[in-house]
N, C-alpha and C positions, 0 to 999 in steps of 0.2 A: 359496503354501504353503511353509513351511520344510521342511527335510529331515526334522526330527523329526516334523512333522505328517504328511508323506507316509508315513513309516514306520508311524505309528500307524494311519492309514487303511488301509494295505495289510495290517497285522496284523489289523484288524477284519474286512476282507473275507475274509481267509484263515480266520479263526475262524468266520465265518458259513458258509463252504463246508464246514467240518468238522461244524458243528452241523446243517446242513440235512438230511442223510439221516436222522439220528436223530429229528428233531423235526417234520419235515413230516407233515402229516396226509393220510390217504388221499383225502379229498375235495378236496385241493389248494387249500384256502382259506387266506387270509392268517392267520397265527398272531399274535395280539396278547397281549403280556404285560399284566397288569392295570395300567391307567394310573396308579392311585394309588401303585404300588410300582415303577414303571419308572425311577425316578431323576430325573424331571422335576419332581415335586411333586404334591401333592394338588389336585384340581379339585373345588370344591364349588359347586353352583348355577351352574355354567358358568365360575366365576372361580377363579383361582389366584394365589398370591403372585408366581410367575413368569408374567407375562402371556403370554409366548410359548407356554406350555403349554396355553393355552385353544384349544378347537376350536369355531369359530362357523359352520361350514359349514351348519348348520341354518338360518341366517338367509338362505340362498339362497331359501327359501320365504317369500314375503311374508306368508302366513297365520300364521307363527310369530313375527312381529314385533309387540311390544306397544306400542311408542312410537317416536318419531323416532330416538332414540339407538340402537335396535336396528339401524337402517339402516347405522350406522357400522361395524358388525361384519362386514358383507359388502358391499364396494363393487367390483362387477365392472369390469374395465378392458378386456375384449374381448367380442365378441358371444357367445361360448360360456360365458363366466363362469369359464374355467379360470385366468385371471389375475385375481386379486382382492386387495383391500387390506382389512385389518382395523385399525381405529384403536382405541386404548385410552387411558385416562387415569386419574389419581387426584388428588384434593385432600384433604389431611389437615390438620386444625387440632388442635393438641395443647397442653396445659398441664401442666407438672410442678412440683411443690412439694416441696422437700427440706429438712429440718431438719438442722443440723450437717453440711453438705456435706463430703464426703471424710472423714466420721466425726471431724471436728475441731470443737471448740466454736466456733461462728460463727453469724452471722445466716443465716436461711433463704435458700435459692436458689429463684428462680422462673424457669422457662424457658417462653417462649411460642414455639412451634415451628410452622412452616408447611412442608408438603411439597407440591410440584406436579410431577407426572410426566405426560409425554405419550409415547405409543408408536405405532409403525406396523409392521405385519407384512405384507410383500408376498409373496404366493404366486404362483409361476410354474409352473402345472401342478401335478402331484402330487409332483414330486421336488425342486423348488428353492424356496428361500425366502430372504428377507433381513429382518432385524428390527433396528429402531433405537429407542432410548429416551432421551429427554432428561429431566433432573430438576433441580429447584431446591430448595434448603434454606435457610430463613430462620429466625433466632432472635433474640428480644429477651427482656426480663425484668429480673431483679435479681440481683446478685452472680454474674454469669455467668463471670467469669474469662476465659480465652481458649478459646472454643468450638473443637472439633475440626472438621476439614473434612468429617466425616460428619454434622455438625449445621448448619454454616453454609457454604453454597456457592452462588455466584451461578448457575452453570450447569455441568452436567456431562453428558457423553455417558455415560449410565449403562450402556447396553448397545448393541452394534453388531456383528452377526455375520451371516454367510451360512451356509446349510445345504444339504446335498444328502442325499437319502435315497432308498431304493428297497427292493426285495425280491429276495432270492436264495433259491430253493428253499423258499419259505414263511417265511423269516426276514427281519424288518425290519432293515435296516442303514442307518447314516447317519453323517455327520461334520458337525460344527459348528465354525466357525473365526471367531475374533474376540473381542470383549469380551462376557462373559456371566456369568450367575449359575450357581453349581454347588452342588448340594445332595445329590449322590448318595452318601449315607453317613449314619450316625447324626446326628440333628439337633444333638446336643451336640458334634459334631466339625466339621460343615459346615453352614452356614446363610447365607441372604441377609442376616441380621441386620436384619430388618424394624423392630426397635426404633429403629434409627438413622433419620435423615432420608434420608441418601444410602445406598443399599444397598452391601454388600460384593460386588465383582465381580472377575473374573479375566480374563486375556488369553491366548489360545492356542487349542488344539484339543482337541476331545472327540469320540470315535468310539464307536459302539455296534453291537451285534447283539442282537436280541430275538426269541425264539421264544415259544411259548405258555406254556412252563413254565420256561424257562431264559433268562437274559440275561447279557451280558458287555459291558464297556466299558473304554476306556483314555483317558487324558487327560494333557496337559502344559500347565501354566499358569504365568503370572507375575501376581501381584496388581496391581490398579490403585493407583497412588500418586496420590491426589487433591491438587490444589492448591485454592485457594479463590477464584480470580478469574474463571475461565471455562474453556472447554473446552481451551484450548491448554496449560494447565499440568497436565493429567491424563495421566500417563505409565505405562508398564509398569515396575513396580518392578524395577530391575536387581539388587537385593540378595537377592531371595527367589524361590523356585521351588517349585511344588507339582505332583507328577506321580504316576501310578500306574494301578491298574486294579481292577476289581471283577467278581465273578461271583455272580449271584443265582439263586434257585430258588423256584418255587412248590411247597410241600410237599404231598404227597397229603392229600386231605380225610379219609382214614381215620386219619391220624396223630393220636395221642392220643385216639382214639375219636370223632373228628368235629371238624374244625377248619378254619380258613382262615388258614394261616400262610405266612410268606415268610421265607426265610433269605438274607441277603446277606453275602458275604465280601469283604474288601478288603485290598490291599497298596499302601501309599502311601510316598512319600518327600517330605520337606519340607526344603529347603535354605534357610538364612538366614545371610548373611555378617555380620549385625550382631545375632546373638543376644545376649540379656542375662540373666545370672543373677548374683546376689550382687555387684552393682556392677561386674562384668566384662562386656566386650563383645567378641565374637569369632565366628568361623564355627561353624555347627552344621549337622549333617546328621542328621535324625531319621527313622527308618522306623517305619511302623505296619502291624501285621498283626492283623486283627480280624474279628469277625463280629457280625451283628445279627439277632435273631429278632423278627419283628413279626406281629401279627394277633390273631385271636380263637379261643378254645376255648370254645364255648358262651357263657356270660355273662362269661367272663374275657377281658380284653384284656391282651396282653403287649407290652412293648417292652424287650427285654433285649439288651445289647451288651457286649462285652469286647474290649479291644485291648492288645497288648504293643508297647512302643516301645523302640527301641534305636538306637545310632549313636554319634556323637562330638560333643562340645562343647569347642572349644579342645583342652585336653589331658585331658579327662575322657571316659570311656565313659558312654553313656546306657543305663539299664536301668529302665524305668518301666512302670506298669500303670494302666489305667482299667477300671472296670466300672460300668455304669449299668443298674439293674434296676428297671423300673417295671411295676406290675401294678395293674389296677383290676377291680372286680367290679360288674356291673350288677344293681341290685335291682329287677328287673322285666323284662318282655319288650319293652316299647317302647324305641325308640332313645333317647328323651328321658328314660328312667327314671334315677333317681339312681344315682350310682356312688360306691363307697368304694374306697380304694386306698392304696398306699404306694410310694414310690420310695426305693431305697437306692443311694447313689452313693459310689464310691471312686476316688480319684486319688492315686497314691503321691507321696511327698515325700521330700526329703533330698538333700544334696549341693550345693544351690544356694549355700551359704555355707561349704563345706568341701572337703576333698580327697576322693579316692575317686570312686566312681561318682555320676553325676548321676541321682537317682531321681525328680526332679520330673517328673510327667506334664504334657503340654501338648496343648491342643486347637488345631488349625490355625486355624479361624475359626468356632467353635461358637456356640450360642444360650445366652448367659450369663444371660439373664433367668430361665432355668429355675432357677437357684440364688439369684438376688437381683434383684428388679425394679430396685434401685438400682445394680446391676452391681458390688456390693462383694464378690462371691465368684466363684470360677472353679474348674474341675476340675483343680487342682494342689495337692498337699499338703492334701487335703480328704477327710473322711469325713462323709457327711450321711445322715440318716434323716428322711423327710418323709411322714407320714400326710396323707391328703387326702380331700376329699369334693366332689362336684359334683352339681348339680341344676338343673332348669329351673323358675324361679319363675313365668314367663309365656312365652307363645309366642315362639319364635325367640330366646330368651335363655338363657345358660348362666352359672351362678355356680360358681366353684371356690374352695374355702377350703383352705389348707395351713398346717401348722405344721412348720417345719424345725429340726432340731437339728444343729449343725455343729461338727466338731472338726478339729484338725490330725492328719494321719497321722504326722508327724515333728515333735517339739517343738524340734528343733535347726535347723529351717528356718522361713521366714517364712510369714505369711498373705498370700495373693495375691488381687488383684482382677482384674476382667474384662479389663483391657488387658495382663495378664500381669506388671504391676509389683507389687512387694511393698509392703505397708504398712510403711513404714520403722520399724525398731526392733523389730518383732515377732520377728525372728530371735534377739533376745537374751533373750527370756522363755522360760519352760519350762512354761507352762500349756497344756493341750491344748484346752480349750473355746474355740471362736471366737465363737459367737453362737447365739441362738435367733431365728428369724424367723417372724412371723405374717403371712400374706398372704391377700388377698382380691381376686378378679378377676371382673368382669362383662363378658361379651361379648354384645351385643344386635344381631342382624341385623334392623334396622328394616324394610328392604326388601332385595332382592338386591343393590342398589347402595349402600345407605347402612347404615353400622354405627356403633355406639358401643362404646367400650371404656373401662372404669374400673378402676383398680388402687389398692390400698392395701397398704403394707408397713410393719411395725414391726420394726426390727432392734435387738434387745437385745444389746449388745456383751458378750461374755464376757471372762474375764481374759486370754486370748491377745491381745486388742485393748486392753483398758483398762490393762493393765500397761505398755503403750507409749504411753499418753496418748490413746487413741481413745475416742470416745463413741458412745452409741446414736443412732439416727436414725429419723425417720418420713418416709415418701414417699407422696405422693398424686398421681395422674395421671389425666387423662381426655382422650379425643380422639374426634373424629367424622371418619369417612372416607367419601368419595364416590367411587365407581368407575364407569366405563362401559366 
């Protein structure tokens, strides 16, 4: 463990000792922060996007196993069953079709994509574990260009970490070291980027302390720089570093007259020696201070977050803001009832092609399909309003329809896409309207292990794009995933 890692772990243990007297319960039982909000990811039907977040100890009981694959979830390696192995895997077959790829007039692109993932989670008693995950990404099709290493990769060690955890005064504490996924923040800022074939991962240490109503964490990471030949060319990116901490709270149920709400605050630092804005490349240090409010108030679901960004980029000071305000209303009492809603998103822009302050907001590694299935928008120099509706047409299926209206915040800066690069030439136009996007998605959980997802998007380019020679585009995608 590095010096920085040791200091982070020591800081977490110290924090836990401070939290314990205030949070320990009289019955001296283990205090658990709600799993879906503890920063590891949502678990639905036993499964999670981050497979290490799953708990399959129930499979110790043979009566709860439905088929032979359930046996793979709990493989005891000693007589008492305290040392056991959980195996996991995924096979995903996907096809994407895109007209006018990159919003340029050109023949349509087709991507035939394969993902194969295999994972193993070794538990040694209650307090130690080691997790490893291998992944393969394959791609074929038409008019592919040069696929990125997140789409085509023979073999990668996608995750590989060790973890120690325990309890101090009723507070769960732990530290995880190695290559891992990190999603402890607003989804539009931190995400595994499951849309890719190979997930986004980081290397370093994460430590936490969790009570029943309060949690805290710290981390220090370097992103994985993937090669495309095998495991030997996947390295810790020496040019980038992401570190910080968070503090979360379960709000009282009496808040707003009866609710189930969670408030998370965070302070992060992102360092990048090869930051790029306006055709310049140079060092950037960007700080993030923000908060996210999530949960339900009766039939209303909220996911609201805001953050301020500051720091330096070469010789410019950074001063940027982001706000993501998503609200839906359930039209009925059942969980599957239709919902109507809207999300309003703001990401400041300006300074990328000029002097003065750099006001372009930037997300560290967020979920960009939220703005465009085609990845043609990102939360930088963006204002978007998106009414939406979702409903269940048949059992275990969910359809979501959205209509997004997108503008530039600053007409003297470019329109940016999901990789953080500008649409070349858009910085020279002065039109504000970027595009209108109509989107439709179907997610069908055929069985707990098998799912189908279908997506369609029509991007109607506005003058901010067409004035620079860009075109409208249609996108159609479908894939089947099998997990065990």
